[in-house]
C-alpha positions, 0 to 999 in steps of 0.5 A, a space after each residue: 101937778 099930779 096928786 098922790 094918795 099916800 097910805 097912812 102907816 099905822 103900827 099893828 095892834 097885834 103880834 103877827 106870830 099867830 099867822 106865822 104859826 098857822 102858815 108854817 105849821 102846814 109846812 112842818 107837816 110836810 117835813 114830818 111826812 118826809 122824815 117818816 117816808 125816809 125812815 129817819 125815826 127807825 134809823 135813830 131808834 137804833 142809837 144816837 146819830 150825828 148829823 153826818 151819819 144821818 146824811 150818809 144813811 139817808 143819802 142827803 147832804 148836810 143842809 136838808 138833813 139839818 133842816 129835817 133834824 132841827 124841825 123834829 127837835 123843835 117839834 119835840 120828836 127828837 133830842 140832841 145831846 153832844 151833837 147826836 140825835 135820838 128819839 124822844 118818848 113821843 117819837 118812840 110811842 107814835 113813830 116806831 112801827 113796833 109801838 101799839 100807838 104807831 101813827 105811821 099808817 096814818 102818815 102814809 095815808 096823808 102822803 097818798 092823799 097828797 100824791 093824788 092832789 087831794 091836799 091842795 089849795 085848789 082842792 080846799 077852795 073847791 070844797 069851800 065853793 061847792 060844799 062838797 067833798 073832794 077826796 075819799 070818793 068825792 067826784 069820780 076818784 074811785 070808780 068801782 066797788 073793788 076800788 072802794 073796798 080797797 080804799 076802805 081797807 087802806 083807810 082802816 089800816 091807816 086810821 088804826 094808829 091814829 086811834 089807839 092812843 085815844 082808845 087806851 085813854 077813854 075807858 079809864 074815864 068810865 065805869 064799865 064794870 056793869 056793861 056786858 057788850 060794847 057795840 062799836 058802830 062804824 068801828 073801823 080797825 077795832 082800836 076802841 074795842 081793843 082798848 075797852 076790853 083790855 081795861 074791862 075784863 068783863 066786857 065783850 065787844 063787836 066791831 060793826 062796820 062794812 065787810 071790807 073794814 071788818 076784814 082789816 079789823 080782824 087782823 088787829 084783833 088777832 094781833 092783840 090776841 083778843 079773838 075770844 072777846 072781840 068779834 066783827 059783824 058786817 052791816 050798814 049802820 043806816 039800813 040794818 038793825 043794830 045787834 043787841 048790846 048794852 053799850 053803843 060807841 061811836 068814834 069819829 062817826 058823827 063828824 062825818 055826817 051833817 047834823 040830821 044824820 047824827 040825829 038819826 043815829 042817836 035815835 036809832 041807838 036810843 030805840 035799840 038800847 034797853 033801859 039803862 043802856 049807855 051811848 058814848 060819842 068820842 070826838 075832838 070837840 070844839 069849845 062850847 062857843 066854837 071859837 077853838 081850839 085851832 086844831 079842832 077848827 083845822 080838823 073841821 076844814 078836813 071834814 069840809 074837804 073829805 066828807 059831809 060833816 063837821 066837828 061839834 061842840 060838847 054842848 051841841 052833842 049833849 043837846 042832841 042826846 037830850 033831845 032824843 031822850 038820853 039822860 045823865 049826860 056827861 062830857 069828859 075830856 080824855 086825852 089830847 084833843 079827845 073827849 067823850 059825850 055820854 048818856 043813859 037811856 032811862 
């Protein structure tokens, strides 16, 4: 008689919702990108619309229209009243092009990366197996200096809306009344210089980045009418001397690089600043025990896919600043998942 090995059935000890939340969140991202690409949000900004009006405007039938609308309602982007859909304040602030905190450029960037095959299971698997970036210059994706310059400009414009909400928040958390010149190292679009100078009228600022990035930053500086207070300076943060400033600022720079590179930048800032000068690092931080938040852990997977770096905890960055010689170290949550870690040169 054949022997059968039966599997014992055991009731699970935990609710399965965290798994579903993690898996379906990725699908929700694609729904958001499709809704953005189809220009659903500017259409609904005109006036509340019915499901049938959305179908007619987007040229889709009721089933997919209902799926997109329900996703956006559940995410807090839309509200529905009397069977008409309209934008919430969240969507108005981040998904309409006229807003200073418009996320659309960043969403367009994600669509472009996905179209090139950059956001795929295979790409993430290869990043895990090889410990090497797969997008933004990984491999042979960008072969010429012209292509690299074009990518830098496109990336800078895409990241601007991604940065503006945070850039308007952190300057409220620090007293910068005694500071005269902010040097935003790897400053991208200039969003943080714009936010800081709008809050502190005594402050001048310099966006310090590669030349193609500075070209894009000048567009945003002019858009906000800050040419008299914010300027750009092209340079290489690794090989060129930093211009004189009493406040050094890094946003989303440390997470691009391995710890030893972060230490080099910290040391370089310490040596460049005069006594009393301040260093500010702006990042989405892990908890000190590095068990979360989930969003930061997911962002760390993006770092694995795109660059050589990783997300850090406030404890790790504080230890780095202390090791180099900075004192009066503080960690301040600012908005959303963002925080600043700051110290002074004695």
